[in-house]
N, C-alpha and C positions, 0 to 999 in steps of 0.2 A: 666514593660516590659510588650509588647503585642506581639502579634504574627498574622499578618493578613493572610486570609484564602478570595482570591481573586476569587467576581462574578462580577456580573453587580450591578448596583446602581439601587434597585428598592424600595423596601418598609423598612421601619424601625427594626429591628432587634429585633426580639419576645426573650424575656426573659424566662426564666426557674428558677423561681423565686423559687420554693421547691428547687431546687438541689441548688441554690447560697446560699440561708439560712442554708441548713443542712449543707455544706461543710464549711459557716462560725462557725457556733455553734458547729461542730467537730473541728475547731482549736481552738475556742475558749479553749475548753475542753484540747487538746493536749498541747498548752501552758501554761495553769494554771499547769498541770501536770510538764510540763517542769523548768515555773517560782518556784516551788515547791521544785523539785529536785536542781536545780544551789543554792538557799537559804538553802537548806540544812534542811527543814522542811518536815513534814509528810502531810500537810494538802493541799486542793487544794487554800484554801483561802488566804493561805501565796503566793499563787503563780500570785495573781493579778496584781501587780507592773509592773512584768517582763511582762505577757499575755497583759496587757493594753496598755503599752508603744511599744509593737512590732507591735501588732495590730494597733495602731494609724500609726504609720510608714508605713505599709505596705497600709492600707488603705486610706490614705492620698496620697502615690505614686501613685496606682493604680486610683483612682478617679480622681487624674489629669490629669491623659489617658484618662478615660473615659468621664470627662468632656470637655475633647478639642475636643473629637468624635462628641459631642453633638455641641459644636460650629460650626463645620464646616459640621455638616450633614453628618458624615460618620456611618456607621451603624457597632455595636461592643456591646458586650455584659458586663452586670457586672463584676467585679471581681469573677473570680474563686480563692477560696481562696484554699490552699493545705495542710491539716492535715497532719502530722506524728505521728503513736503512737509511744512511747517509744522502744526503739530497742538496744538492748546491744551494736550491733556494729556500730551506727551509732551516730555524736556528736548530743544528744537530744537539739534542739533547738523548738521542737514541731509544726515545719512546714518548707514547701520547700518554702513559699513564696506564692504570687499570681500572677494570671496572668487576661489580659481581651483578646478578640478576636476579631480582626478586620474581619470583614466580607464581605468586599469589597475594592477594590482597590480603594489606595489615592486619591483624585483627582487632587491635586497640590504639587508644594515643601512647600507653606507656610503652608499648610495644615499637612503635612508629619512634618514638622519640629516642628509644635505648639504641635503636637500628640507627638512626641518623648520627648519633652524635659520637658513638664507639669510634667510628673511622675518626673524625676530626681531633677527638682527645688524645687518642692514642698516635695518631700521626704529629700532635704537634708537641709530647713528649719528645721522639724522635728525633724531630727537624731543631729543637730546640738544645738537646744534647749534642747533636751535631755540631752546631754553632758554640757552644760552650768549649768543644771539645777542641773544635778548628781555629778559636784566637787561642785557646789553652797552649796550641801544640803548632803554632807557626814554622813555618821552616825557617833557616837564616835570610837577612834582609835582602841578600844578593842572589837569591835562589831565582827572582826573577830576572836577572842576567843571563841565566841560563838557558832559558825560553825565548827572552828577546834581547839579546847580544847587540842589537841594535840601540837601544836604550844607553849605551857606555860611548861616553864620549873618550879621547885620547886621556884626558886626566882621570878615568874612571868614576865621571861623576853621571849620574843619569840625567841623561837628556830630555827636553822635553816630551809629554805625552803626545802620541800621535793625534793628527786630526780624522776625525770620522772613526774613531774607536767605540766600542759597545760600553755602554756602560749600566751597570744594575743599580735601580733605587735601594732605597734606604725607606725599611717597614720602622715602626715602634720598638718592636723586641728587637731588632738590629741594633738599634741605636742605644738604647738599655745597654743591651750585653757589650756592646764596642766602649761604652763609656764606665764602665765598670771593670774589664776584666781585658779587653784588649789591650798588645802591647803599643806603644809609640808609635815601631815602626809597621804598623799595619798599612798593605798596599793600596793605592786608589782601586775604588769601584770600575775602574775599565779592566783592571788584572785581576780581579776576584775569581773568576771561572777558572782558573789556573791551578785554586788551590780546592782539591777535591769535597773534605768535610764543608766548609764554608759554603762551597757554591750547592752542593745539595741541600745543606740547611736552608740556603736562601730560597731555592728551590720549593723544598717542602714547606716553608713556612706560605709561599707565593700559591702553591696549590692548596693549601689549608683554607687561606682567606677565599680561594673561586669557590671552592666546596661549601662554605658558609657562608656564601650569599643567601639572603632569605628569600630565595625565588624560586617556581616552581617545584621540581621533586631533588632538587639539590639538598645536600646535608644539612645546608641551615635551611632550607625551605620546610624540610621534617621537621625540624627545632621549632622553627617558628609557628609551623599548624598546628604542634604537639601543646606550645606554649601559650598561644593567643587565640586559638581558633581559626575558622577558615575567613572571616572577616581581618581579623589582624592579620594574618597570613597575606591576604589581599594590598592590604595597605602597604604594607612594609614591602612586598614585592615591587609596588609601583614606583612607591618613593626610591627604594636601589635602583629600581631599573631607568628612572630620569636623573639619579646621582650619575651615574656612569655614563651616562650619554652627556650630560654635560660636564662631566668630566672629562671626555675625549672629544668633545666636538671643536673647541677650539685647534688642536694638533691637527686634527682631520680635515677642517678649512683651510690651515696651513698647505696640508700636502697637495689639496685641491687647487688650491691657489697657485701652488710653484707649479703646478702641471700647466695651466691653461692660463695665467694670469701674475706672473713671480712678482711684477710691482706693486700686486695689493695686499702680500706679505706683510709689508711694513705698517700696516696699517691694525694688525692684531698686537698687543702691546707684549714684549716677551716675558713679562713676571707673570702673565697667563699662560703662556705657550709651556713657562717652565714645571707649571703643576697640572701640565695635561699630556693622555697619552692616545693616540689615534688609537689601538687596538682597544678600546674599551668600545667604539662603536661597534666591530666586531661580535664582542662580547655580548653587546644589547640584542644583535640582529640573532645571534644563536640562542639566547635565553628566550626572547619573547619569538621567534618565529619555528625554530627547532625543539627544543626544550619545551617549550611553553612557561608561563609564568604562575598557572594556577596549579593548585594542590587538590588530588582527590579525596575525598573521605575514607577513614577506615570502617571496618564493619562495623565500631562501637568508639564514636567520640567519647570523652572523656575527660574532666579535669585533671591535671596532673596532679603528682604526690606532690608535699612540700619538697624533699630532697632531690626530685628531679627539676622542678624549677630552680635550684640553686645551681643545680650545674647547666642547665640551661642559659642563666646569666654569666656563668663562667665563662661559655662558649661564645657568649656573646663578646664578653672582654678580650677571648684568644681573638675573632675576628680584628678587633679591632687593632692589637697589637702585631698579627701579622699583615693587614690589607697593606699593599703600596700602592699610593695612588698614579705613581708612575715606574712600572718595572722596570722598562728599558728605554734606554736613552742613546744618543749620538753627540760625543765630544766634539 
């Protein structure tokens, strides 16, 4: 993800190296803690696989953007990593990601497209690699019992899954890889966060899809604006904003009704709630009110070259592969 701060084109961006290094080291520490937490361990060393995989994805994604800005001689900062300390009311991932700041107006449509697409394409390669590695290198089936010994009955048979467990949703990429390469003893989605490569690969695919939403100045907004122009981008942004509102509204209504009128929840069909996630309402608010759905022009808007158009359609395909309608659920 990158956020432009438009100025005139003058000198190369000055880098605040102490700040970038400090934020990176703090993010290493916070992701080590998160990895140890998800792995059910007590030492930071046990969080290394999770921390390494997640920071690999974030770094490749953001430096994809950064190197594209260097290629087009656009002033930009190095990535700012965003550490998140362990907080009881947040999903403890250890980080809110990373961003670069583009510090001048993009010179043309080709540069806008290249900078926008470099992050998602490179990040998608990493998260796909993590998923493939995770599926091919699963620990023994009884690994989960080392974290949850309560799953064993006296006869050594797995107990029923606990109610209220966090469950991860599946996207098309996950479904395809699971079908072709995953072993038969694949853990349930309620336990997938204990497997660092699979969990970070899943997180990477979710982040890729969110960045590829064709709204505002997200990566997908850059790509859509470059491919289809101002009017095409405006239509796509509004369509997808409406789409995520409709996707999140049923479960959001369920949440409100459960707080104020519990009996009314029964009137919402379960099949609709099954395909709804209230978090999309928060994303709709962030996109419409904080980030904005419109995209500013470059210095010189012009049609893309044919190879870039083909790459753009590949990025659109990646979005549909990685988009997860219900990322998180409760069993």
